[in-house]
Steps between C-alpha positions, in 0.01 A plus 500: 500500500142394428366475151129497588223478242227345712340795683137615436635842421681350207234253388492618141877454459467139612302426183801489269579245235752225547706667227515828694614321813769323302620837373522623854706200610747547218517878559568477874816301467663204339634220720827584674735232618514436872845565647642236732531577869574163666302267728364634829323378811149648497183511705148610418342727760125489442316834492184632337479488126680760297780614741616752245702732722704442811692729736764438767364661818785570740349821645185376672722289740873516438554184699252301300514588130231350281377501141173673407300351213238665275257234380211513252350223289570565133385171341132413475556132583670582831320547830446863599760645736572863541696647785835603655692219669835468681757223516690431820862460388587274796227242442368570152154528649247715318244741656240729356465862614167619636406828328316767695321830440441441130190666337210261441516552122871416476571231244843360588716351230861559600787526250838666559573636847775663705598547865654820646560657835310828542540694827640189665191297404514223230246559226398283211397648160290256297375532141149370479289443187124542490451444123122448512456851649791646300691591814874470529616581850799516734422404854721613788497277811663524840655158551537303824577135553178350373283807415483753219308821588397716209607858539475655152356420160644658185318510171581705193434504126870464441480149643413348166624149558725488818739216535771570751574764761796644692414698807715773657548588866321832462179321385538567130537213250591406149265268301535322168207477258547198275256646244346834409162320503420218740517160322574662165524213251638726231779638716627153575450376142688785333736572793377854516697735726212630699619382843612753760636568847295724743658696779241561781656791689463600859273793407264244337562626146587193300657536157657275234874512555589252224319368198552352151551158648360162387353308795692657787502256790746486796618812665778594744617845615842576645554870495558647247440193283170340404516145354218364288464160334302473178342173386460585137813707451718237669698775668575627851501882478685722739364852541682778674262715701569858598250743652216259416595474132679251288827649377646185351370166367735207460443145365683326778460131432333272244272261684220317315158522671631674813258506798543631856832639631647446848841574657761291681808680623634704203322310227147484361295184439230469235273216401449446127258317268689358197207373305184702476318227305559255784400767751165546332441125474595450866248772593227283349631163615708439810639182353680690216835622622639853454877543537651762730843648573615698801782747414728702711614818336739783577330844539806683358616280209180307435705177487277205590543139609256216553412411865239241416319364193231246446302361209178501699537172677575661836320832455324670210452873427732625772428861578720606800811373675636596839840394626534445877837358600571201274135447420302634206127532539312503168143611450280438193198635323257211515564194715473480882852487633825686549807295409785505751836431334824432682780668309860368494733661755783703355 
């Protein structure tokens, strides 16, 4: 999730009245109460600013799993950091990947990303925004311990405002567009259903496989089911896919402000923003807290339970959560750390 009104491409929309912004805040959501989840032992793992998405990498080296981190500064007052990092799960040390073979004119602003094994080689698919040049791209890298080597660059008019991506082992991928038009103020204000899901097929013929959504965000595919979180519809949707088409759409679970989706064993995990007003204020001022909840939900029944919740004192604007053993690693949209949370043993 990233409500962003501060790009040059959207300069005119920045010049709105205080009254209009107030309407937006009320429209996005009212305040939702924060469910209790207990008291946990936590640790901040310092990264670059804006570690919005994280991935558990257990395929590059099965004996040494790690967490990959997509970082990009999203707050003007923060120092500029943009890159892909990794966290050593044994030491909590953080390293930045070197990126090779990128074109000279590439403007790298990573967002959602995914890791997949293709022909026995781990490959990383990264959404990157170049808003000044109106280019929305997906970058495919070959990944080694400390190096990302660019192999392919995907760009298409259907990538209107890419947010998250799920890559498949044949090289195709699903991608969520959180808006029909990049940084559309009106879409967010009126909760317009112009968001979509793009399927980039192996024959390089992308098409919209699902639409009529309001701020589609997180994505996870487990054949034949495609799971999509929607920030402004407060719903996890479950699509049944057959022969490249949606044959059924189900409202699986009601989750306010759902962000990225991950999986642990037979359950899914989703980060959620309960208060859009606080989120917007936190975007402008790091000292203003934005509450977050991490839910676990059943992919069949949609039943959910709280794994972790916080009013913003420990972490604000949580965007992704990964469970590894009895630890929960929580990413966020703006600040410069991943929160490591020790869960109670059951």
